[in-house]
C-alpha positions in Angstrom: 62.3 156.6 82.4 62.1 159.7 80.2 60.6 162.9 81.4 57.2 164.0 80.2 57.3 165.9 76.9 58.0 169.6 77.5 59.1 169.4 81.1 62.9 168.7 80.7 63.9 172.1 79.6 62.3 174.0 82.5 64.1 171.9 85.0 67.6 172.4 83.6 67.0 176.1 84.6 65.4 175.8 88.1 66.9 174.3 91.2 64.9 171.4 92.6 64.8 170.2 96.2 63.3 166.7 96.7 62.4 165.8 100.3 61.6 162.2 101.1 60.3 162.3 104.7 60.5 158.8 105.9 57.3 157.6 107.7 55.3 160.8 107.2 51.8 159.5 107.3 48.8 161.8 107.0 48.1 161.5 110.8 51.5 162.9 111.7 50.8 166.0 109.6 47.3 166.5 111.0 48.5 166.1 114.6 51.4 168.6 114.5 51.7 172.4 113.8 53.4 172.5 110.4 52.8 176.0 109.0 55.4 175.6 106.2 53.8 172.5 104.9 50.4 174.2 105.1 51.7 177.1 103.1 53.1 174.8 100.4 49.7 173.0 100.4 47.8 176.2 99.9 50.2 177.9 97.4 51.3 174.8 95.5 50.0 171.4 94.6 49.0 168.9 97.3 47.6 165.4 96.9 47.0 162.3 99.0 48.7 159.5 97.0 49.6 155.8 97.4 53.0 154.4 98.2 54.4 151.4 96.2 54.1 147.8 97.5 55.5 146.8 99.9 55.3 149.9 102.1 59.0 149.8 103.1 61.7 152.3 102.7 64.0 150.9 100.1 61.3 150.0 97.6 59.6 153.4 97.9 62.8 155.5 98.1 64.0 153.7 94.9 60.6 154.3 93.2 60.8 158.0 94.0 64.4 158.3 93.0 63.9 156.4 89.7 60.3 157.3 88.9 59.6 153.7 88.3 57.7 150.6 89.6 59.7 147.8 91.3 59.1 145.8 88.2 61.5 148.2 86.5 63.9 149.2 89.3 64.1 145.8 91.0 64.1 146.8 94.6 61.3 144.6 96.0 61.9 145.2 99.8 64.6 145.9 102.3 65.7 142.3 102.1 65.4 139.5 99.5 66.5 135.9 98.9 69.4 135.8 96.5 68.4 132.8 94.4 72.0 132.4 93.1 73.5 132.1 96.5 70.5 130.9 98.4 71.2 133.5 101.1 69.0 136.2 102.5 70.6 139.6 101.7 69.9 143.3 102.3 68.7 145.2 99.2 71.0 148.2 99.6 73.6 148.2 96.9 73.6 150.2 93.7 74.1 147.2 91.4 70.6 145.9 92.5 69.0 149.0 91.1 68.1 148.3 87.5 66.6 151.7 86.4 68.3 155.1 86.0 68.1 157.3 89.1 67.1 161.0 88.9 70.8 161.7 89.3 71.6 159.8 86.1 68.8 161.6 84.3 70.0 165.0 85.6 73.6 164.3 84.5 72.4 163.7 81.0 70.9 167.3 81.0 74.1 168.7 82.5 72.6 169.2 85.9 74.8 168.5 89.0 73.1 166.7 91.9 73.5 165.8 95.6 72.1 162.9 97.7 71.8 163.5 101.4 70.4 160.9 103.8 70.1 160.3 107.5 70.6 156.6 106.7 73.8 155.2 105.3 71.9 152.5 103.4 70.3 155.2 101.1 73.8 156.2 99.9 74.9 152.6 99.2 71.6 152.0 97.3 70.7 155.2 95.4 73.9 157.2 94.8 74.5 156.1 91.2 74.9 159.3 89.2 75.0 161.7 92.2 77.8 164.2 92.3 77.8 164.6 96.1 76.8 162.0 98.6 76.4 162.6 102.4 75.0 160.4 105.1 74.5 161.9 108.6 75.1 158.4 109.9 78.8 158.7 109.0 79.7 162.2 107.8 83.1 163.2 106.5 85.4 165.4 108.6 84.6 168.3 106.3 80.9 168.1 107.3 81.6 167.6 111.0 83.8 170.8 110.9 80.9 172.7 109.3 78.0 171.5 111.4 79.5 169.6 114.4 79.2 165.9 115.0 76.1 164.3 113.7 73.7 162.9 116.4 73.0 159.2 116.8 71.1 157.4 114.0 68.5 156.4 116.7 67.4 160.0 117.4 65.2 162.7 116.0 68.1 165.1 116.1 69.9 163.3 113.2 67.1 164.6 110.9 67.7 168.2 112.0 71.5 167.8 111.3 70.7 166.4 107.9 68.4 169.3 106.9 70.9 171.8 108.2 73.4 170.2 105.9 71.0 170.7 103.0 70.5 174.3 104.0 74.3 174.8 104.0 74.6 173.2 100.6 71.8 175.4 99.1 73.4 178.5 100.5 77.0 177.8 99.6 77.0 175.3 96.7 74.5 176.6 94.2 76.1 174.4 91.5 74.0 171.6 92.8 70.7 172.1 91.0 69.1 168.9 92.1 69.2 168.1 95.9 67.6 165.0 97.2 67.2 164.6 101.0 66.0 161.6 102.9 65.3 161.6 106.7 64.9 158.6 109.1 61.6 157.4 110.5 63.0 156.5 113.9 60.8 159.1 115.6 57.6 157.7 113.9 58.6 154.2 115.0 59.1 155.5 118.5 56.1 157.8 119.0 52.5 158.0 117.8 51.4 161.3 116.2 49.8 162.7 119.4 52.9 162.3 121.5 54.5 165.6 122.4 58.0 164.3 121.3 56.6 163.5 117.8 55.0 167.0 117.6 58.4 168.6 118.6 60.2 166.5 115.9 57.7 167.5 113.2 57.5 171.2 114.2 61.3 171.3 114.1 61.4 169.7 110.7 58.8 172.2 109.5 60.9 175.1 110.7 63.9 173.7 108.9 61.7 173.3 105.7 61.1 177.1 106.0 64.9 177.6 106.2 65.4 175.4 103.1 62.9 177.6 101.3 64.6 180.8 102.4 68.0 179.4 101.4 66.8 178.6 97.9 63.8 180.9 97.2 64.2 180.1 93.5 63.9 176.3 93.9 61.0 174.0 93.2 60.3 171.9 96.4 58.9 168.4 96.0 58.0 166.4 99.1 56.5 163.0 99.8 56.9 159.9 102.1 57.6 156.3 101.6 55.0 154.9 104.0 52.9 155.7 107.0 53.1 154.0 110.4 50.8 152.0 112.6 50.8 150.3 116.0 50.9 146.5 115.6 49.6 144.0 118.2 51.1 140.7 117.0 53.9 139.1 115.1 54.0 135.7 113.4 57.1 133.6 112.7 55.8 132.0 109.5 58.5 129.4 109.3 57.6 128.1 112.8 53.9 128.5 112.5 53.6 126.7 109.1 55.9 123.9 110.1 53.9 123.3 113.3 50.7 123.0 111.1 52.3 120.5 108.8 53.3 122.9 106.0 57.0 123.4 106.3 58.7 126.0 104.0 62.3 126.8 103.0 62.3 130.4 104.4 60.1 133.4 105.1 61.6 136.8 104.7 60.2 140.0 106.2 60.3 142.6 103.4 60.9 145.2 106.2 64.1 143.6 107.6 67.1 145.9 107.4 70.1 146.7 109.7 68.1 149.2 111.8 66.7 146.6 114.1 66.1 149.1 116.9 63.4 150.7 114.7 61.3 147.6 114.2 63.1 144.3 115.1 62.9 143.5 111.4 59.2 142.9 111.6 56.9 144.1 108.8 53.5 143.6 107.3 54.6 141.7 104.2 56.5 138.4 104.1 58.1 136.6 101.1 57.6 132.8 101.5 59.9 130.4 99.6 58.7 126.8 99.2 60.7 123.6 99.5 59.0 122.4 96.3 56.4 123.8 93.9 53.9 121.1 94.9 53.7 122.6 98.4 52.0 125.8 97.2 48.4 124.9 97.7 48.8 123.5 101.2 51.1 126.4 102.4 48.7 128.9 101.0 45.6 127.3 102.5 47.2 127.0 106.0 48.8 130.5 105.8 45.4 132.0 105.2 44.0 130.4 108.3 46.5 132.2 110.6 44.8 135.0 112.6 45.8 138.4 111.1 46.8 137.1 107.7 44.9 139.2 105.2 45.9 137.6 101.9 48.3 135.0 100.5 49.2 135.6 96.9 51.2 133.6 94.4 54.3 135.1 92.9 52.4 135.8 89.6 49.4 137.4 91.4 51.6 139.7 93.4 53.8 140.7 90.4 50.8 141.6 88.4 48.8 143.4 91.1 51.7 145.4 92.5 53.9 145.9 89.5 56.8 144.2 91.2 59.7 142.0 90.0 58.7 138.3 90.2 62.3 137.1 90.4 62.9 139.0 93.6 59.9 138.1 95.6 58.8 134.8 97.2 56.9 131.9 95.8 54.1 133.2 98.0 53.5 136.7 99.3 51.8 137.0 102.7 50.1 140.2 103.7 49.2 141.1 107.3 46.2 143.0 108.4 46.5 146.4 110.1 47.6 144.8 113.4 49.9 142.0 112.2 53.5 141.7 111.2 55.9 138.9 110.3 59.5 138.2 111.4 61.9 135.9 113.2 60.8 134.9 116.7 61.8 132.4 119.4 58.2 131.2 119.4 55.7 131.0 116.5 53.8 134.1 117.7 54.4 137.0 119.9 52.1 139.7 121.4 53.7 143.1 120.8 53.9 145.9 123.4 51.6 149.0 123.2 54.6 151.1 122.1 55.4 149.0 119.0 55.0 150.8 115.7 56.0 149.7 112.2 54.8 149.4 108.6 55.1 147.2 105.5 51.4 146.3 104.9 48.8 147.8 102.7 47.6 149.8 105.7 50.5 152.2 105.6 50.2 153.0 101.9 48.4 156.4 102.0 50.8 159.3 102.1 51.1 163.0 101.2 52.6 164.6 98.2 53.5 168.3 97.8 54.8 170.3 94.8 55.7 173.9 95.6 57.1 176.8 93.5 57.5 174.6 90.4 57.7 176.8 87.3 56.1 174.0 85.4 54.6 170.8 86.7 52.0 168.2 85.6 48.4 168.6 86.5 47.2 167.1 89.9 45.7 164.1 88.2 49.2 163.0 87.1 50.2 162.3 90.7 48.8 159.0 91.8 51.8 157.4 93.6 54.8 158.7 95.5 57.0 157.5 92.6 55.3 160.2 90.4 56.8 163.0 92.5 59.9 163.6 90.3 59.7 161.2 87.4 58.6 164.1 85.1 62.0 165.9 85.7 65.0 165.8 83.4 
């Protein structure tokens, strides 16, 4: 996707830091002391924007990185049904991304770039065109020698390690003029905003944001999230529930399902339902709507049009949960979830923050409506 007319030139001259803070809903910011973010809000551009459907990481991270809708970039969830193989597969390889990344665009302008992520899957998904790739989940010996061993992926400390790597890079490798950093939302899955452990995590991130700013005072800093986070009270196994009610299906896939099962057990607020045969659509849709907590059941065409997503990579039907409901694979048809359970994937985790700080030249606030608008005007 081309940059807006008149913006490319400015951003071959200024360093850019892009921060994708996984799971940073508005309630997390309002519940924690984050003076650096407040400074960026006051001195720069701040907007409340919408994430892209579904509110899961891979879809939104790709949207931010490519500046495009899923209809263009093709990443419709964390998992999908490969219609060629008939197998459920993770959406985390570069060949599935069908739009140019910001790293591809930067390279055409002669700008070197770096992609840093707490999660390994971000590197395998989005690294096309990046000159340097680093995941805190499995760093090279060179990075371990610089910063020490990276903490466990299921910890808040891995985010601190990642940002320290970014600070080191900005201080010592100024040739990287575009630096994209992605944290993990494990702390948000683990703790609500008011929990002291959450506050400590976000206060520490905010302190590291200040260090990033000090390491590259010349840089434009762009920050957004992929989704928010909510407590969920129940999960449906749609395959079991629909079969029990006389409407069997081929498979139901949680759009949230990825390899990080300790985060969320693979449960999410959107499910892609594949039918045994087209004639089953009306019955499956009608019975699906009757399940408590199901907010909407859309056809493939309806979902593709409404959410600007790629029809060939979603289900025959798209099932949306209400604020309290998720979908996934269970031993029974339904399960009550514990008070500590937190995840996302529905329309109720779609409202997120967007910051643009110290940009020499940026679009007007009205330009920014979704998180994918954060950097699509660059290069």
